[in-house]
C-alpha positions as CSV (number, residue, x, y, z in Angstrom):
1,M,112.9,-13.1,29.9
2,I,111.3,-9.7,29.1
3,V,110.5,-10.5,25.7
4,R,108.1,-13.0,26.9
5,P,105.7,-10.8,29.3
6,V,105.7,-8.4,26.4
7,H,104.3,-11.2,23.8
8,F,101.7,-12.1,26.1
9,I,100.6,-8.5,27.0
10,I,100.3,-7.6,23.0
11,L,98.4,-11.4,22.9
12,A,95.9,-10.4,25.7
13,I,95.1,-6.7,24.1
14,L,94.7,-8.5,20.2
15,L,92.3,-11.3,21.8
16,C,90.2,-7.9,23.3
17,L,90.1,-6.6,20.0
18,V,88.7,-9.3,18.2
19,A,86.5,-10.0,21.1
20,V,85.0,-6.8,21.0
21,H,84.9,-6.4,17.1
22,T,82.8,-10.2,17.0
23,P,79.5,-8.6,18.3
24,A,80.1,-5.8,16.5
25,Q,80.2,-7.8,13.1
26,A,77.0,-9.7,14.0
27,T,74.9,-6.6,14.9
28,A,76.1,-4.8,11.4
29,G,75.1,-8.1,9.6
30,P,71.9,-8.9,7.4
31,A,68.8,-9.5,9.4
32,P,68.0,-13.1,10.1
33,A,65.0,-14.2,7.3
34,P,61.6,-14.5,8.9
35,T,61.0,-18.1,10.1
36,A,58.1,-20.4,9.3
37,T,56.7,-19.6,12.7
38,S,56.8,-15.7,12.5
39,S,55.2,-15.7,9.4
40,S,52.1,-17.4,10.2
41,G,51.8,-15.3,13.0
42,S,48.6,-13.4,13.9
43,T,48.7,-11.3,10.7
44,A,48.6,-14.4,8.4
45,S,46.1,-16.0,10.5
46,S,43.4,-13.2,10.3
47,A,43.5,-13.7,6.4
48,P,41.1,-15.7,4.6
49,A,42.3,-19.3,3.7
50,A,43.5,-19.6,-0.1
51,P,41.0,-20.7,-2.4
52,Q,41.5,-24.2,-3.8
53,A,42.7,-22.6,-7.4
54,Q,45.8,-21.5,-5.6
55,S,47.0,-25.0,-4.6
56,S,50.0,-26.6,-6.3
57,F,47.4,-28.6,-8.2
58,Q,45.8,-26.0,-10.5
59,G,49.1,-25.1,-11.6
60,S,51.9,-26.9,-14.2
61,V,54.8,-26.7,-15.9
62,P,53.9,-25.3,-19.3
63,G,55.3,-27.3,-22.7
64,K,56.0,-26.2,-25.9
65,L,53.4,-24.3,-28.3
66,E,51.8,-26.5,-30.6
67,P,50.8,-25.3,-34.3
68,G,47.1,-24.6,-35.3
69,V,44.1,-25.8,-33.0
70,I,44.8,-28.7,-30.8
71,Q,41.6,-31.2,-30.1
72,I,41.8,-32.4,-26.4
73,S,39.7,-35.2,-25.0
74,M,39.2,-35.9,-21.3
75,Q,41.5,-38.7,-21.3
76,D,44.1,-36.6,-23.5
77,A,44.1,-33.6,-20.8
78,I,44.5,-36.4,-17.9
79,D,47.3,-37.6,-19.6
80,R,48.8,-34.5,-19.9
81,G,48.1,-33.5,-16.5
82,L,50.0,-36.5,-15.3
83,K,53.2,-35.3,-17.2
84,T,53.3,-31.6,-16.3
85,N,51.0,-30.7,-13.3
86,L,53.2,-28.7,-10.7
87,G,51.7,-30.9,-7.6
88,L,52.8,-34.3,-9.1
89,L,56.2,-33.0,-9.9
90,L,56.6,-31.6,-6.4
91,S,55.5,-34.8,-5.1
92,E,58.1,-36.5,-7.2
93,Q,60.6,-34.5,-6.0
94,D,59.8,-35.3,-2.5
95,I,60.4,-39.3,-3.3
96,G,64.3,-38.0,-4.1
97,S,64.7,-35.7,-0.8
98,A,63.5,-38.8,0.9
99,R,65.6,-41.2,-0.5
100,G,68.3,-38.8,0.1
101,E,67.6,-38.3,3.8
102,R,67.6,-42.1,3.8
103,W,71.5,-42.8,2.3
104,K,72.4,-39.9,4.9
105,K,71.1,-42.1,7.6
106,L,72.2,-45.5,6.1
107,S,75.9,-44.0,6.1
108,S,76.2,-44.0,9.7
109,L,75.9,-47.9,9.6
110,L,78.0,-48.7,6.1
111,P,81.8,-48.6,6.4
112,N,83.5,-45.2,5.7
113,V,86.9,-45.3,4.0
114,T,88.8,-42.5,3.2
115,T,92.7,-41.7,2.4
116,S,95.0,-39.2,3.5
117,S,98.6,-38.8,2.5
118,Y,101.0,-35.6,3.6
119,V,104.6,-34.8,3.5
120,D,106.1,-32.4,6.2
121,A,109.4,-30.3,6.9
122,S,110.0,-29.5,10.4
123,Q,112.6,-27.6,12.8
124,V,112.0,-27.6,16.2
125,D,113.3,-25.5,19.1
126,L,113.7,-27.2,22.0
127,A,114.0,-24.1,24.2
128,E,110.8,-23.2,23.6
129,F,109.4,-26.2,25.5
130,G,112.0,-25.6,28.1
131,F,114.9,-28.1,27.6
132,N,117.5,-25.9,27.9
133,A,118.3,-25.7,31.3
134,I,119.0,-29.2,32.9
135,P,122.1,-29.4,34.4
136,G,125.1,-31.8,33.3
137,V,122.9,-32.7,30.1
138,T,123.7,-31.3,26.6
139,I,120.5,-30.9,24.8
140,P,120.8,-29.1,21.0
141,T,118.6,-26.1,21.0
142,I,117.4,-26.7,17.5
143,I,116.3,-30.3,16.2
144,G,116.4,-30.3,11.9
145,P,115.4,-29.6,9.6
146,F,114.1,-32.7,8.8
147,A,111.4,-34.2,6.5
148,Y,109.0,-36.8,6.3
149,F,105.9,-38.4,4.9
150,D,102.7,-40.4,5.7
151,S,99.8,-42.2,3.5
152,R,97.3,-44.0,4.9
153,A,93.6,-45.8,4.2
154,Y,91.3,-45.3,7.2
155,L,88.3,-47.4,7.8
156,T,85.4,-46.9,10.2
157,Q,82.9,-49.4,10.5
158,S,79.9,-49.1,13.4
159,M,79.3,-52.8,14.8
160,L,76.5,-51.7,17.0
161,D,74.5,-48.6,17.2
162,L,70.7,-49.2,17.8
163,N,70.0,-45.4,17.4
164,A,71.5,-45.1,14.0
165,L,70.0,-48.6,13.3
166,N,66.1,-47.2,14.0
167,N,66.8,-44.0,12.5
168,T,67.5,-45.7,9.1
169,H,64.1,-47.7,9.4
170,A,62.4,-44.2,9.9
171,A,63.9,-43.1,6.9
172,T,63.0,-46.2,5.1
173,Q,59.4,-45.9,6.2
174,N,59.6,-41.9,5.5
175,M,60.6,-42.8,1.8
176,K,57.7,-45.2,1.5
177,A,55.3,-42.6,2.6
178,A,56.5,-40.1,0.1
179,Q,56.0,-42.8,-3.1
180,Y,52.9,-43.4,-1.4
181,T,52.2,-39.4,-1.2
182,A,53.1,-39.4,-5.0
183,K,50.9,-42.4,-6.2
184,D,47.9,-40.3,-4.2
185,A,49.1,-37.3,-6.1
186,R,48.1,-39.2,-9.4
187,D,44.5,-39.4,-8.1
188,L,44.4,-35.7,-7.0
189,V,46.2,-34.4,-10.3
190,V,42.7,-36.7,-12.0
191,L,40.6,-35.1,-9.8
192,A,41.4,-31.7,-10.6
193,V,41.7,-32.3,-14.1
194,G,38.2,-33.8,-14.3
195,Y,36.7,-31.1,-12.4
196,N,38.1,-28.7,-14.6
197,Y,37.3,-30.5,-18.1
198,L,33.9,-31.3,-17.2
199,Q,33.3,-27.6,-16.0
200,A,34.4,-26.5,-19.4
201,I,32.2,-28.8,-21.1
202,A,29.2,-27.4,-18.6
203,D,30.1,-23.8,-19.7
204,A,30.1,-24.8,-23.3
205,S,26.4,-26.3,-22.7
206,R,25.4,-23.3,-21.3
207,I,26.6,-21.3,-24.5
208,E,24.4,-23.5,-26.7
209,S,21.8,-23.4,-24.5
210,V,21.8,-19.3,-24.0
211,T,22.3,-19.5,-27.7
212,A,19.0,-21.2,-28.5
213,Q,17.3,-18.7,-25.9
214,V,18.5,-15.9,-27.7
215,N,16.9,-17.1,-30.9
216,T,13.6,-17.8,-29.2
217,A,13.9,-14.4,-27.3
218,Q,14.6,-12.8,-31.0
219,A,11.6,-14.6,-32.3
220,L,9.6,-13.7,-30.0
221,Y,10.5,-10.0,-30.1
222,N,10.2,-10.1,-33.6
223,Q,6.5,-11.5,-33.3
224,A,6.2,-9.0,-31.1
225,A,7.5,-6.1,-33.3
226,D,5.1,-7.3,-35.9
227,Q,1.9,-7.2,-33.8
228,V,3.0,-3.7,-32.3
229,N,3.5,-2.1,-36.1
230,A,0.1,-3.7,-37.3
231,G,-1.8,-2.6,-33.8
232,T,-2.9,-5.8,-32.5
233,S,-0.6,-5.8,-29.4
234,P,0.5,-2.7,-27.2
235,A,3.3,-1.6,-27.3
236,I,4.6,-2.5,-23.9
237,D,4.3,-5.9,-25.6
238,G,7.3,-4.9,-27.8
239,L,9.0,-3.5,-24.7
240,R,8.6,-6.6,-22.6
241,A,10.2,-8.7,-25.8
242,Q,13.1,-6.5,-26.2
243,V,14.0,-6.2,-22.5
244,E,14.1,-10.4,-22.6
245,L,16.1,-10.4,-25.6
246,K,18.8,-7.9,-24.1
247,T,19.1,-10.0,-21.0
248,R,19.4,-13.3,-23.0
249,Q,22.3,-11.7,-24.7
250,Q,24.0,-10.5,-22.0
251,Q,23.7,-13.8,-20.7
252,L,25.1,-15.1,-23.9
253,I,28.3,-12.9,-23.6
254,Q,28.8,-13.9,-19.9
255,A,28.7,-17.4,-20.9
256,K,31.3,-16.7,-23.6
257,N,33.4,-15.1,-21.1
258,D,33.0,-17.9,-18.3
259,F,33.8,-20.3,-20.9
260,A,37.1,-18.7,-22.0
261,I,38.4,-18.2,-18.6
262,Q,37.7,-22.1,-17.7
263,K,39.7,-23.1,-21.1
264,L,42.5,-20.8,-19.4
265,T,42.0,-22.5,-16.4
266,L,42.1,-26.1,-17.8
267,A,45.0,-25.0,-20.1
268,R,47.2,-24.1,-16.8
269,V,45.8,-27.7,-15.0
270,I,47.2,-29.9,-17.9
271,G,50.4,-27.7,-18.5
272,L,49.4,-26.2,-22.0
273,A,51.8,-23.6,-23.5
274,P,50.4,-19.9,-23.2
275,G,48.4,-19.2,-25.8
276,Q,47.6,-22.5,-27.0
277,Q,44.3,-22.9,-28.7
278,Y,42.7,-25.7,-28.1
279,G,39.4,-27.4,-28.5
280,L,37.2,-29.8,-26.5
281,T,36.1,-33.3,-28.2
282,D,34.2,-34.7,-25.3
283,K,30.3,-34.1,-24.2
284,S,28.9,-34.5,-21.0
285,P,27.7,-38.2,-20.8
286,Y,25.1,-39.8,-18.8
287,E,25.4,-43.7,-18.0
288,P,24.0,-45.1,-14.8
289,F,26.5,-46.3,-12.6
290,T,26.0,-49.8,-11.2
291,A,29.8,-50.7,-10.7
292,M,29.8,-52.1,-7.0
293,S,27.7,-51.4,-3.8
294,L,28.8,-49.0,-1.2
295,E,30.4,-52.1,1.1
296,E,32.4,-53.2,-1.7
297,A,33.4,-49.6,-2.2
298,L,34.8,-48.7,1.6
299,Q,36.8,-52.4,1.3
300,R,38.4,-51.4,-1.6
301,A,39.2,-48.0,-1.1
302,Y,40.9,-49.0,2.6
303,T,43.2,-51.3,0.4
304,S,43.8,-48.5,-2.3
305,R,43.6,-45.1,-1.0
306,S,47.7,-44.1,-1.1
307,D,47.0,-41.8,1.0
308,F,46.1,-44.0,3.9
309,M,49.1,-45.9,3.2
310,A,51.6,-42.9,3.0
311,A,49.8,-42.0,6.9
312,S,50.3,-45.8,7.8
313,A,53.9,-45.9,6.5
314,T,54.5,-42.3,8.8
315,L,52.7,-44.3,11.4
316,R,55.5,-46.7,11.4
317,A,58.6,-44.4,10.9
318,A,57.7,-42.4,14.3
319,E,57.4,-45.6,15.9
320,Y,61.2,-46.3,14.8
321,T,62.1,-42.8,16.0
322,K,61.1,-43.5,19.2
323,K,62.8,-46.4,19.7
324,A,66.2,-44.5,18.1
325,A,65.3,-41.7,20.9
326,R,65.2,-44.6,23.7
327,A,68.5,-46.2,21.7
328,E,70.4,-43.2,22.5
329,N,70.7,-44.7,26.4
330,Y,72.2,-47.9,25.0
331,P,75.7,-48.6,24.2
332,T,77.6,-48.3,20.8
333,L,80.4,-50.4,19.4
334,S,82.7,-49.3,16.4
335,F,86.0,-50.4,14.7
336,N,88.5,-48.4,13.3
337,A,91.9,-49.2,11.4
338,D,94.0,-47.8,9.3
339,Y,97.4,-48.6,7.3
340,G,99.8,-47.5,5.3
341,L,103.2,-46.2,4.6
342,A,105.5,-43.8,6.1
343,G,109.5,-42.5,6.0
344,T,111.8,-39.8,5.7
345,T,111.9,-37.8,2.4
346,S,115.8,-37.7,2.6
347,T,116.2,-41.5,2.1
348,L,112.9,-42.5,0.5
349,T,113.1,-45.4,2.8
350,T,109.2,-46.6,3.8
351,H,107.6,-48.5,6.7
352,S,104.5,-49.9,7.1
353,V,102.5,-48.5,9.8
354,F,98.7,-49.2,11.0
355,D,96.3,-49.0,13.7
356,V,94.0,-50.8,15.0
357,R,91.2,-50.0,17.2
358,G,87.8,-51.3,18.8
359,T,85.7,-48.7,21.2
360,L,82.8,-49.3,23.2
361,N,81.2,-46.2,24.5
362,F,78.6,-46.2,27.3
363,P,76.7,-43.3,27.8
364,I,76.0,-42.3,31.4
365,F,74.9,-38.7,31.4
366,Q,74.0,-36.4,28.3
367,G,72.1,-33.4,29.9
368,G,68.5,-34.1,29.2
369,K,69.0,-34.8,25.5
370,V,67.9,-38.4,25.4
371,Q,64.8,-37.3,27.6
372,G,63.8,-34.2,25.0
373,D,64.5,-36.5,22.2
374,T,62.0,-39.1,23.4
375,L,59.6,-36.8,24.3
376,Q,59.5,-35.3,20.6
377,A,59.4,-38.9,19.5
378,N,56.1,-39.3,21.8
379,A,54.7,-36.6,20.2
380,Q,55.3,-37.3,16.7
381,L,54.1,-40.7,16.9
382,E,50.6,-39.8,19.0
383,Q,50.2,-37.2,15.7
384,A,50.9,-39.7,13.4
385,R,48.6,-41.9,15.1
386,Q,45.7,-39.5,15.0
387,R,46.2,-38.4,11.7
388,L,45.8,-42.1,10.6
389,E,42.7,-42.7,12.5
390,N,41.4,-39.0,10.6
391,I,42.0,-40.4,7.2
392,R,40.2,-43.7,7.7
393,G,37.3,-41.7,8.9
394,Q,37.7,-39.8,6.0
395,I,37.6,-42.5,3.7
396,D,34.8,-43.4,4.9
397,A,32.8,-40.0,4.4
398,D,34.3,-39.5,1.0
399,V,33.2,-42.7,-0.4
400,R,29.7,-42.2,1.4
401,T,29.6,-38.4,-0.1
402,A,30.3,-40.2,-3.6
403,F,27.6,-42.4,-3.3
404,L,24.8,-40.1,-2.1
405,N,25.6,-37.6,-4.8
406,L,25.5,-40.1,-7.7
407,Q,21.9,-41.0,-6.0
408,S,21.0,-37.6,-6.0
409,S,22.4,-36.3,-9.1
410,A,21.5,-39.2,-11.3
411,E,17.8,-38.5,-9.9
412,Q,18.2,-34.5,-10.7
413,V,19.0,-35.6,-14.1
414,E,15.7,-37.7,-14.8
415,V,14.2,-34.7,-13.4
416,A,15.6,-31.9,-14.8
417,K,15.2,-33.7,-18.4
418,S,11.7,-34.2,-18.2
419,N,11.3,-30.6,-17.0
420,I,13.1,-29.2,-19.9
421,D,10.4,-31.2,-21.9
422,L,7.5,-29.4,-20.1
423,A,8.9,-25.9,-20.0
424,Q,9.5,-26.0,-24.3
425,Q,6.0,-27.4,-24.1
426,T,4.6,-24.3,-22.4
427,L,6.5,-21.8,-24.1
428,D,5.3,-23.4,-27.2
429,Q,1.9,-22.9,-26.0
430,S,2.5,-19.8,-24.8
431,R,3.4,-18.2,-28.0
432,D,0.7,-19.7,-29.8
433,R,-1.4,-18.2,-27.6
434,F,0.2,-14.9,-27.9
435,A,0.2,-15.2,-31.6
436,A,-3.3,-16.0,-31.8
437,G,-3.8,-12.7,-29.7
438,V,-5.3,-14.1,-26.3
439,A,-1.7,-13.4,-24.2
440,D,0.6,-10.9,-23.9
441,T,4.4,-11.4,-23.6
442,V,4.5,-11.5,-20.0
443,E,3.2,-15.4,-20.5
444,V,5.9,-15.6,-23.1
445,V,8.8,-14.2,-21.2
446,Q,7.6,-16.5,-17.7
447,A,7.7,-19.6,-19.9
448,Q,11.2,-18.6,-21.6
449,E,12.5,-17.6,-18.1
450,Q,11.3,-21.4,-17.4
451,V,13.2,-22.9,-19.9
452,A,16.1,-21.0,-19.2
453,S,16.0,-22.4,-15.5
454,A,15.3,-26.0,-17.1
455,N,18.1,-25.9,-18.9
456,D,20.5,-24.5,-16.2
457,S,19.3,-27.1,-14.2
458,Y,19.9,-30.3,-16.4
459,I,23.2,-28.8,-16.9
460,F,24.4,-28.5,-13.4
461,S,22.7,-32.1,-13.0
462,L,24.7,-33.3,-14.9
463,Y,27.8,-31.9,-14.3
464,S,27.1,-33.1,-10.9
465,Y,26.6,-36.5,-11.6
466,N,30.0,-36.8,-13.6
467,Y,31.7,-35.0,-11.2
468,A,30.0,-37.5,-8.7
469,K,31.6,-40.3,-10.6
470,I,35.3,-38.5,-10.4
471,S,34.9,-38.2,-7.0
472,L,34.1,-41.7,-6.2
473,A,37.2,-42.9,-8.5
474,R,39.5,-40.4,-6.4
475,A,37.7,-42.0,-3.0
476,L,38.4,-45.3,-3.9
477,G,42.3,-44.3,-4.9
478,L,41.9,-45.7,-8.3
479,A,41.2,-42.7,-10.1
480,E,43.2,-43.5,-13.3
481,A,41.7,-46.6,-14.0
482,S,38.2,-45.7,-13.0
483,V,38.1,-42.9,-14.9
484,R,38.7,-44.8,-18.3
485,E,35.8,-47.3,-17.1
486,Y,33.5,-44.1,-16.1
487,F,34.4,-42.2,-19.3
488,K,35.0,-44.1,-22.4
489,G,35.7,-41.0,-24.9
490,K,32.3,-40.0,-24.3
């Protein structure tokens, strides 16, 4: 009788030591990782927004290095981007994640079957439970040792659970939203590849244009130097011509550098191996756009845009989530059963054992959990509805903007093309006047600058026109098919 209080005292001391030691371990442990909320605090919000080049669609998973210099058309670049672009690859993995989440929700509705087997050997001290002080009754102090085994299969099946059912429906809609988002990512890849390919073509065109300007400036300088040496022109004409030549040479160096950097950017988007040498086979085409009217484009966009379909699926998922939150107040019905064999290890005799149970559960009070889940579901539903309406308006703006850019850039192409001819005629006449001695190099340099400006305007307007086509294809949600139609190997 004296031993038990001692045991209790020792046990109480040990529990106190454990209670004191546990907070110390928690304090000495590693600091928790910063959450997403803390990382987006005032410091991060004050920083400028990341440029478009930092998005996942400007990256890729590089492939293997190919020998030699490969030639890539715009369609080849798009095909490569659709295989290696990081934004698309991440979107496809989101589908797998959403599919896994759906299986997790569905598991609560499907049968769950497990099996368990065990063997036990025991010896029981009845005095421990107070069976040693019953007057007139002889009770053994020790029972055992004895051994037994039990092997069973267990089945659990939900018969009625509206909360789990609606959560499964919500997960299904989220999976569809992920699939639509991945499809929309393909359009964004086409847009990113098309933008960078057209930009590279424009940079290559600028190199050709500036090279021609350098040649013209060199010819003017040679002509001015000859006249200065002959004494028919003042030295300042030679200096002006030399300054113009150096300026054009400097522009050529910059144009070549811009083209090389743009090729690196394009290579990153389409997944070329680091250091891969390649050339561009397509040039900037110009073909009048007569595919459809604005009304037809808007109607097609609302039925084809994958981001609009993804937002619609997200809205349906939010509606099911709201139903699931309300269903937490409803009763649930479940079925449990097990069957197996049990017996003693000494004789190895077995008997069938089983248990069948149906459980009807009525929630009465859950401490405000249902109300909290309902409030969250309502907020998510309203957010999904607002995002859907925002995308609806964005589609209208995207299509109209693309049509406006198409019309404006097409007109600019025609004006810039005629302006090049006029500027070239002006330059030719200025050079003739200078050669005849009735004008100085000021007039010729100004004419050269007009030619350079006209060429730059033409390159920019042609780039804008073709990019407006790609933007319209993305706005319609049919980028892959439309780009093949708009740029047929040009």
